Structure formats: structure tokens, C-alpha cells
C-alpha positions, 0 to 999 in steps of 0.5 A: 462484542470485542472492545477496540481501542484506537491510540496514536502517538505523534513523535517529532523526528527533530527531538527524538531518537526513538526506534522500534523496540523489542517489547516483551510481546514479540509481534507474531508477524511483521510487514514492512512496506513502502512506495515511491522509489527512484533507483537513481536516488539514494535510499537510506532506508534499506538498512533500517527496513532490514533492522526492523526484521520484517517477515515480508517486504511489500512494494506499494507501487512506483517501485521504479520510475520508468514512465515508458512503453519501451520495455528495454528501458523498463527492464533496465530500471528494474535491473538497476533497482535489483543491483542496489546493495541495500535492496540486494541484502534485504532480498536474501533474507526477506520475501518480496511481494507487492503491486505497481503504480503509474510510474512503474506501470508505464504511464503517469496517472495511467490506467486501461488506456496504456498500450503496453500494459501487457508487456509491462506486466511481464516485466513487473512479474520478472522483477517480483521473481514470479516464475515463468510457469506461474498462472499469473503470467496468463492472467491480465492484471497483477492482483494476487493473494499471499497467505501466511499461516502462523502458530496462533492465526492466519494473515491474508495479504490481498494485492490489488491492481489499481492500474490495469483496469482503471478507467478514465479520471475526470480532470478538474477544470474549475479549481486548482485541483488536478482531478475531481470525482467522476459522476457517481456510477461511472468508471471503475478502479478494479474492473469486473473480473478483479471485483469478482475475484476480490469478492470471492477472496474476502467472502471465503477468507478464514484469516484473522487479518486481511491486508489489502494492498492498494497503490492509491489511497482509499479513504483520503478523498479531497486532495484532488490527486489520484485516489479511490475517491475519484470513483465514489461508487467504487469506494461504497462498493468496497466498504459494502463488500467488507461489511457483507463478507464479515472478513476479519481485521481488514486494513488497507496499505497504500502509497503514491502520495509522497507523504505518509499518514494514517486514516480511519473510518467506521464501516456499517456492519463491522465492529472495528474501524478501517485503517488506511495506512499510507506510506510514501516515499522511500527516496523522495517526499513532498518536503514542501507539504503545507497541508491538505484536507483529509477528513479521515486523518489520524495524527499528522502528515509525515512529509519526509522519506519513510517506510511503514511497519505493521506488527500483528499480535494474535493473542491481544488482537492488536496491530501496531502501525509505525511510520519510520524514517532514517536510522529507524526513527519512529515518526508516528505510531498508531495502535489498534485493537480488533 
């Protein structure tokens, strides 16, 4: 049985100028990702993202803020984002993939009830540079996979769609929280078709690391905002799927919350912990954050603008997770052996 080690270092941005360093062991693959990006606000992080030399950039959702069923307005927002100097420069050297969340989907906290979801999907695929003849154009939902074969191993990025098929939330009318968990067994995050696809994807994966991209948090479940915890049976379903699939190195990247943090949980049947790395937001953050429960949290919450960096090393079976701010300052770091 492999020995695994979890270790984190919390670094205060006020008293440090630490940046991502080139170690003697260069990462085999680097993912940069982030979410919650308003095209009319300055994003000071694009140069730092480029300087981190990622192999891919992953949009985690709320890539623009349109909140509309007017496709011309949505198209204009995507166009404005594509014209931002720092992002244009990044696109020339780094492949772009990702998912959407509610504000680029088109409806705040929206799910299956959004009337313009089919049209919005086509605009999203345009933004992501998906060709007109790609099969994704004919499939409902923006979920997909991306495979990366490297000299010493394989990485599979599994992009989920937590909007198109997600059924109604239960509003919390008894406390100050916005939502509360549905009755166990009621509703869905992914929908039947996407669940079948995900099961096949994990069960047949030969990758050394399987990176699940979810626009909403998977582990943190007590804050009263959107999360997988609003559908507790769906949380159990994914945990069970990870266990029975025997997929290697599964980890989750999430966004949405305007805060960044690491969460970790044990899952029966697998010999490594599940990490849910939340990175949010790129242009605006919950600067007045004063605390919220998260029984799975590792380290402190970062409530300033930031992006996430995930660096894989196949030889040591180690993954470095970093939260970075402006000027490449490392705000928090987590190391995990698999």
C-alpha cells in the first residue's frame, strides 16, 4: 500500500514575497485554473498565470457575468473577455478548456429550468473554441474529457456540467442561509445521461491522475450556498463511484464561492484522500469574509483575488496545490502524495 503524506503551509500575503519556484524536480504537468471573472473589472492575474508556465488553463465557471437569455448580450461579454490583452496573450501559448457556472450559463443559481440553455451552450462552445463540426455541438450539456499522455504517465481531465441538468434547490426559510439540502434521494446535479457517461469515464480510465472539474464545491457543504451538499445522495453517489471504479489519483477542482480553500476527505475503498481545491475569484473576492463552517477544510480561507495551480510529478506520485495572488505571491499551499 502506498504511503501518502498530506502537508500544507499557510503563507500570509502581507509578510511574504514567495513565488512559485523552479525546483530541481520540474513538474511533469501543470494546471492553472480559476473562476469568477468579470470582463469589466481589471484582472491583475493573467501575467502571473502565464509566468507560472501552465500546460493548460481551466475555466472553472462564471468566466463572464452575463446573467441573460439574450444571446447577443452573452456573445458581447465573451467577445469582450477574448479581447482582454492579458488573456489574449495567454491563449497564444496555453490551451484553454473548462466549464461554465450560473452567471455565464445565464441564470443566477440556475439549473434545468433555464429556457435558453441550448442557445447558451452554443455560445459557450464558441468561446471555448470548439469547432462547429465537433460532436459536442449536438450533445446536451458542456461536459467532456481531455486526455494528456506524458512520458511518465497520463492525466485525464473530466469536465462536468453542474448546470444543464441540475434540478431545483431547496430554499432555507428557517435560517439566514440561502439553501438547505434536499430530502435525501430527491433531485440531481448531473442528470441521468451525464451520470452514465461519468461512470463509464472513471471505470475505464487508465490515467494516473483523474482531475474532476466541478463549478460548485463538492466537499464543503454547510455554508448554505450552492454546492453538491444540496443533493447529499449525489455526493454519496460520486464517492461510491470513485471507490468502485478504482480510478487512480482522483481530485476535484471547483470554484463559484469568491473564496479559495482546500478541503480533504477520506473515501472508503481508496488508499488516498480526496482533495477538493476551490479557486475563486479572479477579479473579485469575498473580501469581507468572516468565517463559515467547512468540516473538510485544510488551512485557512483565502478571500482575495487568486488563481489555482496544480503541479503533478509522476516519479514521486506527488501533487502540489497552490493558491496564488497578484505578483505570483503564494497565499497557501498543500502537498499530497498518492
